[in-house]
C-alpha positions as CSV (number, residue, x, y, z in Angstrom):
1,M,0.6,217.1,111.3
2,R,1.1,220.8,110.6
3,L,-1.0,223.0,108.2
4,A,0.2,226.2,106.6
5,M,-2.6,228.7,106.1
6,R,-2.4,232.0,104.2
7,A,-4.9,234.9,104.3
8,V,-7.0,235.3,101.2
9,P,-7.8,238.9,100.2
10,G,-11.4,239.9,100.9
11,Q,-11.9,237.3,103.7
12,S,-12.5,238.2,107.3
13,R,-10.5,236.7,110.1
14,P,-13.5,234.6,111.3
15,A,-13.9,233.3,107.8
16,L,-10.2,232.4,107.7
17,R,-10.5,230.6,111.0
18,Q,-13.5,228.7,109.7
19,R,-11.6,227.7,106.6
20,A,-8.7,226.5,108.7
21,R,-11.0,224.4,110.9
22,S,-12.6,222.8,107.8
23,A,-9.2,222.1,106.3
24,L,-7.9,220.5,109.5
25,A,-11.0,218.3,109.8
26,A,-10.6,217.1,106.2
27,A,-6.9,216.4,106.8
28,M,-7.7,214.4,110.0
29,I,-10.4,212.4,108.2
30,G,-7.9,211.7,105.4
31,A,-5.2,210.6,107.8
32,M,-7.6,208.2,109.6
33,L,-8.9,206.5,106.5
34,P,-5.9,204.1,106.0
35,I,-6.1,203.1,109.7
36,S,-9.8,202.4,109.5
37,V,-9.6,200.2,106.4
38,A,-6.3,198.4,107.3
39,P,-7.9,195.5,109.3
40,A,-10.0,194.6,106.3
41,L,-7.0,194.6,104.0
42,M,-4.3,193.0,106.1
43,P,-4.2,189.2,106.8
44,Q,-5.6,188.1,110.2
45,A,-2.3,186.4,111.0
46,A,-0.7,189.9,111.4
47,F,-2.7,190.4,114.5
48,A,-1.8,187.1,116.2
49,K,-1.1,187.5,119.8
50,G,0.5,185.1,122.3
51,P,-0.4,184.7,126.0
52,E,0.2,187.8,128.0
53,S,2.3,186.0,130.5
54,L,3.5,182.4,131.2
55,A,4.5,183.2,134.7
56,D,1.6,181.3,136.4
57,L,2.1,178.3,134.1
58,A,5.9,178.2,134.8
59,E,5.4,178.5,138.5
60,Q,2.9,175.6,138.4
61,V,5.3,173.2,136.8
62,T,8.9,174.3,137.5
63,D,9.3,172.2,140.6
64,A,8.8,169.1,138.6
65,V,11.6,169.9,136.2
66,V,15.0,168.7,137.3
67,N,18.7,169.0,136.3
68,I,20.6,165.8,135.7
69,S,24.3,165.3,136.3
70,A,25.8,162.1,134.9
71,S,29.4,161.0,135.5
72,T,31.2,158.2,133.8
73,T,34.5,156.9,135.1
74,V,36.7,155.6,132.3
75,E,39.8,153.6,132.9
76,K,42.7,154.5,130.6
77,S,46.3,153.3,130.3
78,A,49.0,155.8,131.1
79,R,52.8,155.7,131.2
80,G,54.5,157.9,133.8
81,G,51.5,160.2,134.0
82,R,52.4,161.7,130.7
83,T,50.5,161.6,127.4
84,M,52.3,161.6,124.1
85,P,51.1,164.3,121.7
86,Q,48.6,163.1,119.1
87,L,50.5,163.5,115.8
88,P,49.3,162.8,112.3
89,Q,50.3,159.4,111.1
90,G,53.5,159.5,109.0
91,T,54.7,162.8,110.3
92,P,58.5,163.1,110.0
93,F,58.8,163.8,113.7
94,E,56.8,160.8,114.9
95,D,59.8,158.6,115.7
96,L,61.6,161.6,117.4
97,F,58.7,162.3,119.8
98,E,58.2,158.6,120.5
99,E,61.8,158.1,121.4
100,F,61.8,161.3,123.5
101,F,58.9,160.2,125.6
102,K,60.3,156.7,126.1
103,K,63.4,158.2,127.6
104,R,61.9,161.1,129.6
105,G,58.6,159.5,130.7
106,Q,58.5,158.7,134.4
107,R,56.0,157.1,136.8
108,G,55.4,158.5,140.3
109,D,57.8,155.9,141.7
110,N,60.6,157.0,139.3
111,K,60.7,153.5,137.7
112,G,59.9,154.8,134.3
113,D,58.1,152.3,132.0
114,E,59.9,149.1,133.1
115,D,56.8,147.8,134.8
116,G,54.6,148.5,131.8
117,P,51.5,150.6,131.6
118,R,49.3,151.4,134.6
119,Q,45.6,152.2,134.7
120,Q,44.3,155.7,135.4
121,S,40.8,156.8,136.0
122,R,39.3,159.7,134.0
123,K,35.9,161.1,134.8
124,S,33.5,162.3,132.1
125,N,30.6,164.6,133.1
126,S,27.4,165.6,131.3
127,L,24.6,167.9,132.2
128,G,21.0,167.6,131.0
129,S,17.4,168.0,132.0
130,G,14.5,165.8,133.0
131,F,11.1,165.9,134.7
132,I,9.2,163.9,137.3
133,I,6.1,162.0,136.1
134,D,5.4,160.2,139.4
135,A,5.8,161.6,142.9
136,S,7.2,158.3,144.0
137,G,10.4,159.3,142.3
138,I,10.1,158.4,138.6
139,V,12.1,160.8,136.4
140,I,12.2,161.0,132.5
141,T,15.1,162.1,130.5
142,N,17.0,161.3,127.2
143,N,19.1,158.2,126.9
144,H,22.0,160.3,125.5
145,V,22.0,162.5,128.7
146,I,23.0,159.5,130.9
147,G,24.8,157.4,128.4
148,D,26.8,154.7,130.2
149,A,27.1,156.8,133.4
150,N,27.8,155.0,136.7
151,D,27.0,158.0,138.9
152,I,23.8,159.9,138.2
153,Q,22.4,162.7,140.3
154,V,19.0,164.4,140.0
155,I,19.1,168.1,141.1
156,L,15.7,169.5,142.2
157,H,14.6,173.1,141.7
158,D,15.5,173.9,145.3
159,G,19.0,172.7,144.7
160,S,18.8,169.5,146.7
161,K,20.4,166.4,145.1
162,L,19.1,162.9,144.9
163,K,21.1,159.8,143.7
164,A,19.4,158.1,140.8
165,E,19.3,154.6,139.5
166,I,18.4,153.6,135.9
167,V,15.1,151.8,135.5
168,G,15.5,151.3,131.8
169,K,16.6,153.1,128.6
170,D,16.0,153.0,124.9
171,S,18.5,154.3,122.3
172,K,16.1,154.0,119.3
173,I,13.8,156.8,120.6
174,D,16.4,158.2,123.0
175,L,14.5,157.9,126.2
176,A,15.5,156.8,129.7
177,I,13.7,156.3,133.1
178,L,15.4,157.1,136.4
179,R,14.3,156.4,139.9
180,V,15.1,158.5,143.0
181,K,14.1,158.2,146.6
182,P,12.4,161.4,147.9
183,E,13.7,162.8,151.2
184,A,11.4,162.4,154.2
185,G,9.0,165.3,154.5
186,K,9.9,166.6,151.0
187,P,7.2,165.3,148.6
188,L,8.1,165.5,144.9
189,K,6.1,167.5,142.4
190,A,5.0,165.5,139.3
191,V,3.6,166.7,135.9
192,P,1.2,164.7,133.6
193,F,1.5,163.8,130.0
194,G,-0.8,165.4,127.5
195,D,-2.0,164.3,124.0
196,S,0.6,165.3,121.5
197,D,-1.7,164.4,118.6
198,K,-3.9,167.4,119.5
199,M,-1.0,169.8,119.0
200,R,-1.1,171.8,115.7
201,P,1.4,174.0,114.0
202,G,1.0,177.4,115.6
203,D,0.0,176.2,119.1
204,W,1.9,177.8,121.9
205,V,4.4,175.7,123.9
206,M,6.8,176.3,126.8
207,A,10.2,174.6,127.4
208,I,11.9,174.4,130.8
209,G,15.4,172.9,131.3
210,N,19.1,173.3,132.1
211,P,20.7,175.0,129.0
212,F,24.4,175.4,129.4
213,G,24.0,174.6,133.1
214,L,21.6,177.4,133.8
215,G,18.9,175.4,135.5
216,G,15.3,176.4,135.6
217,S,15.4,178.3,132.4
218,V,12.0,179.0,130.7
219,S,11.5,179.6,127.0
220,A,8.4,179.8,124.9
221,G,7.4,179.5,121.3
222,I,5.0,177.6,119.0
223,V,4.8,174.2,117.4
224,S,6.5,174.8,114.0
225,A,5.7,171.4,112.5
226,S,4.9,167.8,113.5
227,N,6.0,164.4,112.3
228,R,9.5,165.6,111.4
229,N,11.9,163.0,110.2
230,I,15.5,164.1,111.0
231,E,17.0,160.7,110.1
232,S,18.2,160.0,113.6
233,G,16.6,156.6,113.8
234,P,13.9,154.3,112.4
235,Y,11.0,155.8,114.4
236,D,11.5,159.6,113.8
237,N,8.3,161.7,114.1
238,Y,9.5,164.7,116.1
239,I,7.6,167.9,117.1
240,Q,9.5,170.9,115.7
241,T,9.4,174.0,117.8
242,D,10.9,177.5,117.8
243,A,11.0,177.7,121.6
244,A,14.7,178.2,122.5
245,I,16.3,174.8,123.1
246,N,20.1,174.7,123.7
247,K,22.7,172.2,125.0
248,G,21.5,171.0,128.4
249,N,17.8,171.2,127.5
250,S,18.0,167.6,126.4
251,G,15.5,165.4,128.3
252,G,13.5,168.4,129.5
253,P,9.8,168.8,129.0
254,L,7.9,170.7,126.3
255,F,4.6,171.9,127.9
256,N,1.2,172.8,126.3
257,M,-0.7,175.7,127.8
258,N,-2.4,173.4,130.3
259,G,0.8,172.4,131.9
260,E,0.9,168.9,130.3
261,V,4.0,167.4,128.8
262,I,3.5,167.0,125.1
263,G,7.1,166.4,124.1
264,I,10.6,165.6,125.5
265,N,13.2,168.0,124.1
266,T,15.9,165.9,122.3
267,A,17.7,167.6,119.5
268,I,18.4,170.9,117.8
269,L,19.4,171.9,114.3
270,S,22.1,174.5,114.6
271,P,25.3,175.4,112.7
272,S,26.5,177.4,115.8
273,G,25.7,175.0,118.5
274,G,23.1,177.3,120.0
275,S,19.4,177.8,119.4
276,V,18.5,179.1,116.0
277,G,14.8,178.4,116.5
278,I,14.7,174.8,115.2
279,G,14.4,172.3,118.0
280,F,12.9,168.8,118.1
281,A,11.0,167.0,120.8
282,V,9.8,163.3,121.0
283,P,6.0,163.5,121.0
284,S,4.4,162.3,124.3
285,N,2.2,159.8,122.4
286,T,5.3,158.2,120.9
287,A,7.1,158.2,124.3
288,R,4.4,156.8,126.5
289,P,4.2,153.2,125.3
290,V,8.0,153.0,125.3
291,L,8.1,154.4,128.9
292,D,5.4,152.0,130.0
293,Q,7.4,149.0,128.7
294,L,10.6,150.4,130.3
295,R,8.9,150.6,133.7
296,E,7.4,147.2,133.4
297,F,10.2,145.2,131.7
298,G,13.2,147.4,132.0
299,E,13.4,147.1,128.2
300,V,11.3,147.8,125.1
301,R,9.6,144.9,123.3
302,R,8.8,146.0,119.8
303,G,6.7,144.2,117.3
304,W,8.4,142.7,114.2
305,L,7.0,142.0,110.8
306,G,10.1,140.7,109.0
307,V,10.0,142.7,105.8
308,R,12.5,145.1,104.1
309,I,10.7,148.1,102.7
310,Q,11.2,151.1,100.5
311,N,9.1,154.2,99.7
312,V,6.7,154.5,96.8
313,D,7.2,157.5,94.4
314,D,5.0,158.7,91.6
315,A,6.4,156.5,89.0
316,T,6.3,153.4,91.2
317,A,2.7,154.1,92.1
318,E,1.7,154.4,88.5
319,A,3.6,151.2,87.6
320,L,1.9,149.3,90.4
321,G,-1.6,150.6,89.6
322,L,-2.0,152.3,93.0
323,K,-5.1,154.4,93.1
324,G,-4.8,157.8,94.6
325,G,-1.1,158.2,93.9
326,P,2.0,157.3,96.1
327,K,1.2,155.7,99.4
328,G,2.1,152.8,101.6
329,A,5.3,150.8,102.0
330,L,6.6,148.6,99.2
331,I,8.0,145.3,100.3
332,A,11.4,144.8,98.8
333,G,12.3,141.7,100.8
334,V,10.8,139.1,103.1
335,D,12.7,137.6,105.9
336,E,12.7,133.8,105.6
337,K,12.3,133.4,109.4
338,G,10.0,136.4,110.0
339,P,6.2,136.5,110.6
340,A,5.5,138.0,107.2
341,K,6.6,134.8,105.3
342,P,4.0,132.3,106.7
343,A,1.3,135.0,106.5
344,G,1.7,135.2,102.7
345,L,3.2,138.6,102.3
346,E,5.2,138.8,99.1
347,V,7.9,141.0,97.6
348,G,6.2,143.6,95.5
349,D,3.2,144.0,97.8
350,V,2.4,147.5,99.0
351,I,1.3,147.7,102.6
352,T,-1.4,150.4,102.8
353,K,-3.0,149.6,106.1
354,F,-1.6,147.9,109.2
355,N,-3.8,146.9,112.2
356,G,-6.4,149.4,111.2
357,T,-4.0,152.3,110.7
358,A,-3.4,153.7,107.2
359,V,0.2,153.6,106.1
360,K,0.9,156.9,104.2
361,S,4.6,156.3,103.6
362,S,7.3,153.7,104.3
363,S,8.7,155.8,107.1
364,E,5.5,155.4,109.1
365,L,5.4,151.5,109.0
366,P,8.3,150.7,111.3
367,R,6.9,153.1,113.9
368,I,3.4,151.5,113.7
369,V,4.7,148.0,113.8
370,A,7.1,148.6,116.7
371,A,4.2,150.1,118.8
372,T,2.1,147.0,118.3
373,P,2.3,144.3,121.0
374,V,4.5,141.2,120.3
375,G,2.3,138.2,119.6
376,K,-0.7,140.1,118.5
377,T,-2.6,138.9,115.4
378,V,-3.1,141.9,113.1
379,E,-4.7,142.5,109.7
380,V,-2.4,143.8,107.0
381,I,-3.9,145.2,103.8
382,V,-1.7,145.1,100.8
383,V,-2.1,146.1,97.1
384,R,-0.9,143.2,94.9
385,K,-1.0,143.7,91.1
386,G,-3.6,146.4,91.5
387,E,-5.9,144.5,93.8
388,E,-6.3,144.8,97.6
389,V,-5.5,141.7,99.6
390,T,-5.9,141.2,103.3
391,K,-3.5,139.0,105.3
392,S,-3.4,138.1,109.0
393,V,0.0,138.3,110.7
394,V,1.1,137.2,114.2
395,L,3.8,139.7,115.1
396,G,7.2,138.5,116.3
397,R,9.6,140.5,118.5
398,L,12.1,142.8,116.9
399,E,15.7,141.8,117.8
400,D,18.5,144.3,118.1
401,G,20.2,143.0,115.0
402,E,17.1,143.4,112.8
403,K,17.3,146.3,110.4
404,T,14.8,147.8,108.0
405,Q,16.7,149.5,105.2
406,V,16.5,150.5,101.6
407,A,18.9,148.8,99.3
408,N,21.6,151.0,97.6
409,A,23.1,150.3,94.3
410,K,26.8,149.8,93.8
411,Q,28.7,151.6,91.0
412,A,30.7,149.5,88.5
413,E,32.5,150.0,85.2
414,P,30.5,149.9,81.9
415,E,30.7,146.8,79.8
416,S,29.5,145.8,76.3
417,A,26.2,143.8,76.0
418,M,23.9,141.9,73.8
419,R,20.6,143.9,74.1
420,Q,19.5,147.3,75.0
421,A,16.3,148.5,76.7
422,L,15.5,151.5,79.0
423,G,19.1,152.7,78.6
424,L,20.3,149.4,79.9
425,N,22.6,146.9,78.2
426,L,21.5,143.4,79.2
427,S,23.0,139.9,79.0
428,D,22.2,136.4,80.1
429,L,23.5,135.6,83.6
430,T,26.5,133.4,82.7
431,D,29.1,131.8,85.0
432,E,31.6,134.3,83.7
433,L,29.4,137.3,84.5
434,R,28.6,135.8,87.9
435,K,32.3,135.6,88.7
436,K,33.0,139.1,87.3
437,F,30.3,140.8,89.4
438,N,30.5,138.4,92.4
439,I,26.8,137.5,92.0
440,K,25.5,134.8,94.3
441,D,24.3,131.5,92.7
442,S,20.8,132.1,94.3
443,V,20.3,135.2,92.2
444,K,18.3,134.6,89.0
445,G,17.4,136.9,86.2
446,V,19.1,139.2,83.6
447,V,22.3,140.9,84.3
448,I,22.9,144.6,83.6
449,T,26.3,145.1,82.0
450,R,26.1,148.8,81.1
451,V,23.9,151.8,82.0
452,D,23.5,154.9,79.8
453,P,24.7,157.8,81.9
454,N,22.1,160.0,80.4
455,S,19.2,157.7,81.1
456,T,16.5,157.6,83.7
457,A,18.0,154.3,84.9
458,A,21.2,156.1,85.8
459,D,19.2,158.7,87.7
460,K,17.7,155.9,89.7
461,R,21.2,154.6,90.6
462,I,20.9,151.3,88.6
463,S,24.4,150.0,88.2
464,P,26.2,147.4,86.1
465,G,26.3,144.1,87.9
466,E,22.8,144.3,89.2
467,V,20.3,141.7,88.0
468,I,16.8,142.4,86.8
469,V,14.6,139.7,88.5
470,E,11.1,141.0,87.4
471,V,9.6,143.4,84.9
472,G,6.1,144.6,85.7
473,Q,6.0,142.0,88.5
474,E,6.7,139.1,86.1
475,A,9.9,137.1,86.3
476,V,12.4,137.4,83.5
477,S,15.3,135.1,82.6
478,T,16.6,136.4,79.3
479,P,17.2,139.9,77.8
480,A,14.5,139.1,75.3
481,D,12.0,138.6,78.2
482,V,12.8,142.2,79.3
483,T,12.4,143.9,76.0
484,K,9.2,141.9,75.2
485,K,7.6,143.0,78.5
486,V,8.7,146.6,78.0
487,D,7.2,146.7,74.5
488,A,4.0,145.2,75.8
489,L,3.7,147.9,78.4
490,K,4.3,150.6,75.9
491,K,1.5,149.3,73.7
492,E,-0.8,149.5,76.8
493,S,0.1,153.2,77.0
494,R,1.8,152.7,80.4
495,K,3.9,155.6,81.5
496,S,6.4,153.7,83.5
497,V,7.7,150.2,84.1
498,L,8.5,148.6,87.5
499,L,11.7,146.6,87.7
500,Q,12.7,144.4,90.6
501,V,16.4,144.6,90.8
502,A,18.7,142.4,92.8
503,G,22.2,143.3,94.1
504,A,25.1,140.8,93.9
505,N,24.3,139.5,97.4
506,G,20.6,138.9,96.6
507,D,19.0,141.9,98.2
508,V,16.3,143.3,96.0
509,R,14.7,146.7,95.5
510,F,12.1,148.1,93.2
511,V,12.8,150.8,90.6
512,A,10.2,152.6,88.4
513,I,11.5,153.9,85.1
514,R,9.6,156.2,82.8
515,L,8.7,154.8,79.4
516,D,9.6,157.8,77.3
C-alpha cells in the first residue's frame, strides 16, 4: 500500500511526520479489518483441509494391491487366413466382395477353400486391479476383470507374477475371488476390510490400482455419496467417490484413512472414458457376505421371497393409507411356487420391514432378502388396507432365472367404449376383446379400450388392452363397478385411487391416479 502525503502550510516537518504515521496506522487497521472478521462471515467448509500426506498410508498398503492380467483364447473360423471386410447388409458391392474373396482367398497349403473352414485361435487380453485379503493367497477383484479368462496372472507390486485360479465369481455384484500360491520365502501382504456403513459423504478415501496399465497408481478424494443406484443390477448400493478411477482400476481397493478396504472400485460415469470425478465402489459390507459364500461354496446362495414388487410413490402411499408417506415395497405379484404364497403374503401388501430391517424403498428389498440365509424363518411386516400385519416366511433359494421387475405397459390404438372414468374408456371383458388384445383367459376384470392422452392415466402409462382388476383394493368385474368405487372414494374426500392393472399375459401392477 502506498500513501501520498502533502505538506500543509504552517505545519512543521515533525508534525507532518506524525500526521503521516497516524494516517499509515489508520490505513493498516482499515486493511486488516476484513481479514479479522472474515472467519466469522465465511462458512466453515471453506477452511476444510485434507490430510497433509497419504504417503505413509500408501506405503503401508501398496504391497497388498495387485495388477491382474486375464487372457481368453477364442476359437474362430477362418478361410485362407483372410477376413472378408464387414460391409453393411444390402450394400451394392456385397456380392462383388464376396465373389472376390472366394476366388482370391487361400490357405497356407494353397488349397483355397475346398477343405472348408479351419479353426484359428485369437487371444483377448484384459488388465485390471485386485487386492490380497489373506496372506495364504486369496485375491479379490471384479468379475468383469476376469470374465471367462482361461489364463489369469496376478502381478505383485515388486513385478513378480503368480498364476491364479478362480475360486468363485458373482456377476450380480460383479465380484470374483482368485487363489495364488505364494513363492517360498516371499510372504504375501494382506489388507483387512473395514466397515463401509461408517463412511459418510465428505470422508477421505484413497484408491490404488492399475489405470491404463500404470500399476501402483495412488489417487485420493472423498466419499461423494452412498447407496447409489446406477441400475447395473438388482443389488446396487454403490459408494460414489471423486477419487480418480480410470480403466484398469476395476477390482482395486478403496481405502479409508486407517488402511482398511471399504469398497471395491467397479465403475465410472464418464463421457470421455477417463475419470471425471464420478466413480463407484461396491461397499465392503455388501461384498463380504458374498465373498464368504464364494469361498465356502464357490457360488452365492441368495435368499428368495417369491414376489414381484414395485415402488411406492406419493399418490400410491395416499391411496393405500400409508402413514408417514411413501415407503416400503408394493407387492405386484406373488409366485405360485414361492415362499411368499404359503406365508400368506398377498398382492397389494406393502412390505415395510423384513427380518427386523426397515424397507425404505423397493430397491432395498431385493438386497436385504438376498443377503438373508436360505431356509431361515423371518418376520415380514406388511401394510394391508391401512393395517400392519406380520407374517412368517421360510426363505427359499433364488434361482438364476428368477427376476424381480416392474411391469411395463404396452401401447395400443384407441378404441370406442361404453363408460368413462379417470380418463379411461372401459368395457366388459368379452371374447371379442380378449381376442383383439390377446388377453389370457385367466385375466378377470374390466378392459381399458381407450386412454385420454391428456389424462393422469396416460402419464402413468396405462394403455388400451390392459385390464383393471381392482379399484381401491376391491375386485371389479364391470365398468359400473369401477365408476361406483371411484365415486365413493371422491365422496370420502380421497385424493387418489389405487388401481390394480393386469397386462394381457396376467402380470399385474399398481397405479395410483389423482382424483381431480
